C-alpha positions as CSV (number, residue, x, y, z in Angstrom):
1,M,-58.3,-32.8,-42.2
2,G,-61.2,-34.3,-40.1
3,R,-59.7,-36.2,-37.1
4,N,-56.1,-35.6,-38.2
5,I,-55.9,-39.2,-39.0
6,R,-52.8,-39.0,-41.1
7,H,-50.4,-39.4,-38.1
8,R,-52.6,-41.7,-35.9
9,V,-53.1,-45.0,-37.8
10,G,-50.0,-46.8,-36.6
11,A,-50.3,-45.7,-33.0
12,L,-54.0,-46.4,-32.8
13,V,-53.6,-50.0,-34.1
14,V,-51.0,-50.8,-31.4
15,G,-53.1,-49.3,-28.6
16,A,-56.4,-50.9,-29.8
17,I,-54.8,-54.4,-30.1
18,A,-53.1,-54.1,-26.8
19,T,-56.4,-53.3,-25.2
20,A,-58.1,-56.1,-27.0
21,L,-55.5,-58.6,-25.8
22,V,-56.1,-57.6,-22.2
23,L,-59.8,-58.0,-22.6
24,S,-59.6,-61.3,-24.4
25,G,-57.2,-62.5,-21.7
26,C,-59.8,-61.8,-19.1
27,S,-62.5,-63.7,-20.9
28,G,-60.3,-66.8,-21.2
29,D,-60.2,-66.8,-25.0
30,V,-57.0,-67.5,-26.9
31,A,-55.7,-64.1,-27.9
32,A,-54.4,-63.1,-31.3
33,P,-50.7,-62.3,-31.3
34,P,-49.8,-58.6,-30.9
35,F,-49.4,-56.6,-34.0
36,T,-46.9,-53.8,-34.5
37,P,-47.4,-51.8,-37.7
38,K,-44.5,-50.3,-39.6
39,P,-43.5,-46.9,-38.1
40,Q,-45.4,-44.1,-40.0
41,V,-43.6,-40.9,-40.8
42,S,-45.4,-38.1,-39.1
43,G,-46.0,-35.7,-42.0
44,S,-47.6,-35.2,-45.4
45,L,-46.5,-36.7,-48.7
46,P,-44.7,-34.2,-51.0
47,A,-46.9,-31.5,-52.4
48,D,-46.5,-32.5,-56.0
49,M,-47.5,-36.1,-55.1
50,Q,-50.6,-34.9,-53.2
51,D,-51.5,-32.9,-56.3
52,Q,-51.2,-36.1,-58.4
53,L,-53.4,-38.1,-56.1
54,K,-56.0,-35.4,-55.8
55,G,-56.1,-34.9,-59.6
56,A,-56.6,-38.7,-60.1
57,V,-59.5,-38.8,-57.7
58,E,-61.1,-35.7,-59.0
59,R,-60.9,-37.0,-62.6
60,A,-62.5,-40.3,-61.4
61,M,-65.3,-38.3,-59.6
62,A,-66.0,-36.6,-62.9
63,A,-66.0,-39.8,-64.9
64,S,-68.3,-41.6,-62.5
65,G,-70.7,-38.7,-61.7
66,S,-69.7,-38.7,-58.1
67,S,-70.1,-35.4,-56.2
68,G,-67.7,-36.5,-53.4
69,A,-64.8,-38.8,-52.4
70,I,-62.7,-39.6,-49.5
71,V,-59.1,-40.8,-49.9
72,G,-56.5,-42.1,-47.5
73,V,-52.9,-42.9,-48.5
74,W,-50.3,-44.0,-45.9
75,V,-46.7,-44.4,-47.0
76,P,-44.8,-45.3,-43.8
77,W,-41.4,-44.2,-45.1
78,S,-42.5,-40.9,-46.6
79,G,-45.8,-39.5,-45.2
80,S,-49.5,-39.6,-45.8
81,Y,-52.4,-37.9,-47.6
82,V,-55.9,-38.0,-46.3
83,A,-58.6,-35.8,-47.8
84,G,-62.3,-35.2,-48.4
85,L,-62.9,-34.0,-51.9
86,G,-66.0,-32.4,-53.5
87,T,-69.4,-32.1,-51.8
88,V,-71.6,-34.4,-49.8
89,S,-74.1,-34.6,-52.6
90,A,-75.2,-32.8,-55.7
91,E,-77.8,-31.0,-53.6
92,D,-75.8,-30.6,-50.3
93,K,-72.8,-28.5,-51.2
94,S,-71.2,-29.0,-47.8
95,P,-67.6,-30.1,-48.3
96,V,-66.8,-33.7,-47.8
97,R,-65.1,-34.4,-44.4
98,T,-62.6,-37.2,-43.7
99,D,-64.6,-38.3,-40.6
100,M,-67.7,-39.1,-42.7
101,S,-69.0,-42.7,-42.6
102,F,-69.9,-44.7,-45.8
103,R,-70.7,-48.1,-47.0
104,I,-67.6,-50.2,-47.7
105,G,-69.1,-52.5,-50.3
106,D,-67.1,-55.7,-51.0
107,V,-64.4,-54.9,-48.4
108,T,-67.0,-56.5,-46.1
109,R,-66.0,-59.9,-47.6
110,L,-62.6,-59.7,-45.9
111,M,-64.3,-59.1,-42.5
112,T,-66.7,-62.1,-43.1
113,C,-63.7,-64.3,-43.8
114,D,-62.0,-62.9,-40.7
115,V,-64.9,-64.2,-38.7
116,L,-64.7,-67.6,-40.4
117,Y,-60.9,-68.0,-39.7
118,A,-61.4,-66.8,-36.1
119,L,-64.1,-69.4,-35.5
120,A,-61.9,-72.0,-37.2
121,D,-58.9,-71.0,-35.1
122,H,-61.0,-71.4,-31.9
123,G,-62.4,-74.8,-33.1
124,T,-66.0,-73.6,-33.4
125,V,-66.2,-74.5,-37.1
126,K,-64.1,-76.4,-39.6
127,L,-63.0,-74.7,-42.8
128,D,-63.7,-77.9,-44.8
129,A,-67.3,-78.3,-43.4
130,S,-70.0,-78.4,-46.0
131,I,-72.3,-75.4,-46.2
132,T,-75.2,-77.9,-45.9
133,E,-74.2,-78.5,-42.3
134,Y,-75.4,-75.0,-41.4
135,V,-77.8,-73.8,-44.1
136,S,-80.9,-75.8,-45.0
137,G,-82.5,-76.0,-48.4
138,V,-79.3,-76.2,-50.5
139,P,-78.7,-80.0,-50.7
140,D,-77.0,-79.6,-54.1
141,L,-74.2,-77.6,-52.4
142,Q,-73.0,-80.6,-50.4
143,A,-69.5,-80.4,-52.0
144,V,-69.2,-76.7,-51.2
145,T,-67.3,-75.9,-48.0
146,L,-67.2,-72.8,-45.8
147,L,-63.6,-72.2,-47.1
148,D,-64.9,-72.4,-50.7
149,L,-67.4,-69.6,-49.9
150,C,-64.6,-67.5,-48.5
151,N,-62.2,-68.2,-51.3
152,G,-64.7,-67.8,-54.1
153,T,-64.3,-71.4,-55.2
154,G,-67.8,-72.6,-54.6
155,G,-68.8,-72.3,-58.3
156,I,-71.8,-70.2,-57.4
157,G,-73.1,-67.2,-59.5
158,S,-73.7,-63.7,-58.4
159,S,-77.1,-62.1,-57.4
160,A,-76.3,-58.5,-58.0
161,S,-77.2,-58.3,-61.7
162,T,-80.7,-59.6,-61.0
163,A,-81.2,-57.8,-57.7
164,M,-79.8,-54.4,-58.6
165,P,-82.9,-52.9,-60.1
166,M,-84.9,-54.0,-57.0
167,W,-82.2,-52.4,-54.7
168,L,-82.4,-49.1,-56.5
169,N,-86.1,-49.0,-56.8
170,N,-86.8,-50.1,-53.2
171,P,-83.7,-49.5,-51.1
172,D,-85.7,-49.8,-47.9
173,R,-86.6,-53.5,-48.5
174,E,-85.2,-55.9,-45.9
175,W,-83.9,-59.1,-47.5
176,E,-83.5,-62.5,-46.1
177,P,-79.9,-63.6,-47.0
178,K,-81.0,-66.9,-48.6
179,E,-83.7,-65.2,-50.7
180,L,-81.1,-62.7,-52.0
181,A,-78.6,-65.5,-52.6
182,S,-81.1,-67.5,-54.6
183,Y,-80.6,-65.2,-57.6
184,G,-77.0,-66.3,-57.7
185,L,-77.8,-69.9,-57.0
186,A,-80.2,-70.0,-59.9
187,Q,-77.3,-69.3,-62.3
188,N,-75.3,-72.0,-64.0
189,R,-72.7,-73.4,-61.6
190,T,-69.1,-74.2,-62.2
191,P,-67.5,-77.2,-60.5
192,P,-66.4,-76.3,-56.9
193,H,-62.7,-76.1,-55.9
194,T,-61.6,-75.6,-59.6
195,G,-61.3,-71.8,-60.0
196,Y,-62.2,-68.4,-58.6
197,R,-65.7,-67.0,-59.4
198,D,-66.9,-63.7,-58.0
199,S,-70.0,-64.5,-56.0
200,D,-71.9,-62.3,-53.7
201,A,-74.3,-65.2,-53.1
202,G,-71.4,-67.2,-51.6
203,Y,-70.6,-64.5,-48.9
204,L,-74.3,-64.2,-48.1
205,L,-74.5,-68.0,-47.5
206,L,-71.3,-67.9,-45.5
207,G,-72.6,-65.2,-43.2
208,Q,-75.8,-67.2,-42.6
209,A,-73.7,-70.3,-41.8
210,L,-71.6,-68.4,-39.3
211,E,-74.7,-67.2,-37.6
212,R,-76.1,-70.7,-37.4
213,A,-72.8,-72.1,-36.1
214,T,-72.6,-69.6,-33.2
215,G,-76.1,-68.5,-32.4
216,Q,-74.9,-64.9,-32.9
217,T,-75.9,-62.4,-35.5
218,A,-73.5,-61.4,-38.2
219,A,-73.4,-57.9,-36.8
220,Q,-72.3,-59.4,-33.4
221,L,-69.7,-61.6,-35.0
222,I,-68.1,-58.8,-37.0
223,S,-68.1,-56.6,-33.8
224,E,-66.5,-59.4,-31.7
225,Y,-63.9,-60.7,-34.1
226,V,-63.0,-57.7,-36.2
227,A,-64.1,-54.3,-34.9
228,T,-63.6,-54.7,-31.2
229,P,-60.1,-56.3,-31.3
230,L,-58.8,-53.6,-33.7
231,G,-60.6,-50.7,-32.0
232,L,-62.7,-49.9,-35.1
233,T,-65.2,-47.7,-33.3
234,S,-66.9,-46.5,-36.4
235,T,-67.2,-49.9,-38.2
236,S,-70.3,-52.1,-38.0
237,L,-72.8,-54.2,-39.9
238,P,-75.9,-52.1,-39.3
239,A,-79.4,-53.5,-38.5
240,P,-81.4,-54.2,-41.6
241,Q,-83.8,-51.3,-41.1
242,A,-83.2,-48.7,-43.7
243,A,-80.9,-45.9,-42.5
244,A,-78.1,-43.6,-43.6
245,P,-74.5,-44.8,-42.8
246,S,-73.6,-44.3,-39.2
247,P,-72.0,-42.7,-37.2
248,S,-73.0,-39.3,-38.3
249,P,-71.9,-37.4,-40.4
250,A,-72.3,-39.6,-43.4
251,L,-71.3,-39.2,-47.0
252,D,-74.4,-39.3,-49.1
253,G,-74.6,-42.1,-51.7
254,S,-76.2,-41.8,-55.2
255,F,-76.7,-43.5,-58.6
256,L,-77.4,-42.1,-62.1
257,A,-80.7,-42.7,-63.9
258,Q,-80.7,-43.0,-67.6
259,V,-83.0,-41.1,-70.0
260,D,-83.0,-42.1,-73.6
261,G,-79.8,-44.1,-73.0
262,A,-78.0,-41.1,-71.5
263,Y,-76.8,-40.9,-67.9
264,Q,-78.3,-37.9,-66.0
265,C,-74.9,-36.8,-64.6
266,A,-76.2,-33.5,-63.4
267,K,-79.1,-35.0,-61.5
268,P,-78.0,-38.1,-59.5
269,S,-80.7,-40.0,-57.5
270,D,-80.1,-40.1,-53.7
271,I,-79.8,-43.6,-52.2
272,T,-78.1,-42.7,-48.9
273,V,-80.9,-44.3,-46.8
274,S,-81.1,-48.0,-47.6
275,S,-81.1,-51.4,-45.9
276,S,-77.8,-53.1,-45.0
277,S,-79.5,-56.4,-46.0
278,N,-78.9,-55.4,-49.6
279,G,-75.3,-56.4,-48.9
280,Y,-75.3,-58.3,-45.5
281,T,-72.0,-60.2,-45.1
282,D,-71.1,-59.6,-48.7
283,S,-71.1,-55.8,-48.8
284,G,-73.2,-54.4,-45.9
285,V,-70.6,-53.0,-43.5
286,V,-70.2,-49.2,-42.9
287,S,-67.0,-47.6,-41.8
288,T,-64.7,-44.5,-42.1
289,V,-61.4,-43.9,-43.9
290,E,-59.7,-43.8,-40.5
291,D,-61.0,-47.2,-39.5
292,L,-60.4,-48.8,-42.9
293,G,-56.8,-47.6,-43.0
294,R,-56.3,-49.1,-39.6
295,Y,-58.1,-52.3,-40.6
296,M,-56.3,-52.9,-43.8
297,Q,-52.8,-52.6,-42.2
298,A,-53.8,-55.2,-39.6
299,E,-55.6,-57.3,-42.2
300,A,-52.7,-57.5,-44.6
301,A,-50.5,-58.7,-41.7
302,Q,-53.2,-61.1,-40.5
303,A,-53.1,-59.6,-37.0
304,L,-56.4,-61.2,-36.1
305,R,-55.3,-64.8,-36.6
306,V,-54.7,-67.0,-33.5
307,K,-53.0,-69.7,-35.5
308,K,-50.3,-69.5,-38.2
309,T,-51.9,-72.2,-40.3
310,P,-53.6,-72.7,-42.6
311,K,-52.3,-69.6,-44.5
312,R,-55.3,-67.6,-45.6
313,F,-53.7,-66.0,-48.6
314,G,-51.2,-68.7,-49.4
315,S,-52.9,-70.3,-52.4
316,P,-54.4,-67.6,-54.6
317,L,-56.1,-68.3,-57.9
318,P,-56.2,-66.1,-61.1
319,V,-59.1,-63.6,-60.9
320,A,-60.1,-64.6,-64.5
321,D,-58.8,-66.3,-67.5
322,G,-56.1,-64.2,-69.0
323,A,-55.7,-62.0,-65.9
324,P,-52.1,-60.9,-65.1
325,S,-50.2,-63.3,-62.9
326,W,-49.9,-60.6,-60.3
327,Y,-53.7,-60.2,-60.0
328,Q,-55.2,-63.1,-58.0
329,A,-57.9,-63.9,-55.5
330,T,-58.4,-65.9,-52.3
331,G,-59.4,-65.4,-48.7
332,G,-62.2,-62.9,-49.4
333,G,-59.8,-60.5,-51.1
334,F,-57.5,-59.8,-54.1
335,L,-53.8,-60.0,-54.2
336,V,-52.5,-57.2,-56.4
337,G,-48.7,-57.4,-56.6
338,S,-47.7,-57.6,-53.0
339,M,-50.8,-55.8,-51.8
340,I,-53.8,-57.5,-50.2
341,G,-57.3,-55.9,-50.2
342,Q,-60.7,-55.7,-51.9
343,H,-62.7,-53.4,-53.9
344,G,-66.3,-53.2,-55.0
345,G,-69.6,-51.4,-54.6
346,T,-73.0,-51.4,-53.0
347,P,-75.9,-49.1,-54.0
348,G,-74.6,-45.5,-53.7
349,Y,-70.9,-46.2,-53.0
350,L,-67.8,-47.6,-54.5
351,T,-64.9,-48.5,-52.1
352,A,-61.4,-49.9,-52.4
353,A,-58.9,-50.7,-49.6
354,Y,-55.4,-52.3,-50.1
355,S,-52.3,-52.7,-48.0
356,D,-48.9,-54.2,-48.4
357,P,-48.0,-56.5,-45.4
358,G,-44.2,-55.9,-45.8
359,T,-44.2,-52.1,-45.6
360,G,-47.6,-51.0,-44.3
361,F,-48.2,-49.1,-47.5
362,T,-52.0,-48.5,-47.5
363,I,-54.6,-47.1,-49.9
364,V,-58.3,-46.4,-49.2
365,V,-60.7,-44.6,-51.5
366,V,-64.5,-44.2,-51.7
367,L,-66.7,-42.5,-54.3
368,N,-70.3,-41.6,-53.6
369,D,-71.9,-42.9,-56.8
370,S,-72.1,-46.6,-57.7
371,T,-73.4,-46.4,-61.3
372,I,-70.1,-47.0,-63.1
373,G,-69.5,-50.4,-61.4
374,S,-67.1,-52.1,-59.1
375,S,-64.1,-52.6,-61.4
376,F,-63.8,-48.8,-61.7
377,I,-62.9,-48.2,-58.1
378,G,-60.3,-50.9,-58.3
379,D,-58.7,-49.2,-61.3
380,L,-58.7,-45.9,-59.3
381,A,-57.1,-47.6,-56.3
382,F,-54.4,-49.1,-58.4
383,E,-53.7,-45.8,-60.0
384,L,-53.3,-44.1,-56.6
385,A,-51.1,-47.0,-55.4
386,A,-48.8,-46.6,-58.4
387,I,-48.5,-42.9,-57.8
388,A,-47.8,-43.2,-54.1
389,S,-45.4,-46.1,-54.5
390,K,-42.9,-43.6,-55.9
391,A,-42.9,-41.5,-52.7
392,P,-39.3,-40.6,-51.6
393,A,-38.0,-41.5,-48.2
394,S,-38.4,-38.8,-45.6
395,K,-35.3,-37.4,-43.9
396,G,-33.7,-40.1,-41.8
397,R,-35.7,-42.9,-43.4
398,T,-34.9,-45.4,-46.1
399,A,-37.4,-46.4,-48.8
400,P,-37.9,-50.1,-48.9
401,E,-37.7,-52.2,-52.0
402,F,-41.4,-51.8,-52.8
403,A,-42.7,-51.7,-56.4
404,L,-45.9,-52.5,-58.2
405,P,-46.2,-54.4,-61.5
406,F,-48.1,-51.6,-63.3
407,T,-47.9,-47.9,-63.8
408,A,-50.3,-45.0,-62.9
409,E,-50.6,-44.3,-66.5
410,D,-52.0,-47.8,-67.2
411,Y,-54.9,-47.2,-64.8
412,A,-55.4,-43.6,-65.5
413,K,-56.3,-44.7,-69.1
414,A,-58.6,-47.4,-67.7
415,V,-60.4,-44.8,-65.5
416,D,-60.9,-42.4,-68.4
417,G,-62.0,-45.2,-70.7
418,A,-64.8,-46.3,-68.4
419,A,-66.3,-42.8,-68.0
420,V,-70.1,-42.5,-68.0
421,C,-70.0,-38.8,-67.6
422,P,-68.1,-36.1,-69.6
423,L,-64.5,-35.6,-68.5
424,P,-62.9,-32.2,-68.1
425,Q,-60.8,-31.3,-71.1
426,G,-57.1,-30.5,-70.8
């Protein structure tokens, strides 16, 4: 099981934050309050539940054309399940390990907003400052604030649909954030402050604004305000030069080409080596399942905040017209029932990470093929969450009143319905 992370998440969060508090006290900065995660049962989830979780991930691998996956499920009152499934790639038949690094896709957005709120808590920036105070050449965004960019309420479109062919055909290319954002800015706008709109361009501009406000790179900011305080030793925004995810070993990433309209599921194209500038502060960070499990528990509890107000997740908006009332967005993430998190992709990888602030219940999953699209990994994460939410209390523990407003069957159907590759029968 890699680094035997199933039993370490809670203890490592406490130790890492305690160390960070000492260090920040020495530097004179205002320290974030200490965070104590919910006590985690030291042991595995019931065998039949592990089989359910494994089966769901393996079916999603088949549907998406992924050769490998890494999954982490932590149920504090019951146990945990952390596993590498499948092989590193279609060519490399080495088994997937749980200590492998990978690109975390849109989970990066949460970290970018962590930096924004940290700088606001310390008085370096104001949440309601216009983006035009920091980024030149966008005078028509005068009404769009830094907070709008974090919350997805800037009315800006997304760049991915335009840029994706270029990413796949030339993954080594190093992008300037504003150049990449320009594809989203060129789309029709919606009025700011009026509703949620998924916009990678917004997070690219936000990252550039935070760099201009501090004189530091986005990589330095994520290290200082996210990775270092939480002891995330395998989490970083890499330099823009094309490279595989780091640290080694890395899970290979891929996508499926089409021939005559049919996906080549048996021959995925390798895209492991690429530039982090494809995602930058929207989707460029790399991490491991151990780090993401630790991060999401702390993130859901807002452990990095110095101030209690304004509440980052206090005023969510519907994800889309007609979306269920329990599915909302704000603060760089999604609110799914009581869980807080994010899901999405970057070339080669699809990643989802969610945690419940009240119980510490946490789900992390990554697939190593991005062809099928970002909503798919969200569907899989919700299916896994619904399965694990039924975990019985371990001996001497009491299960909390924790439930989700959907069933595993709901999302198993969604996963199957989205398949781009043949599913196993039976």
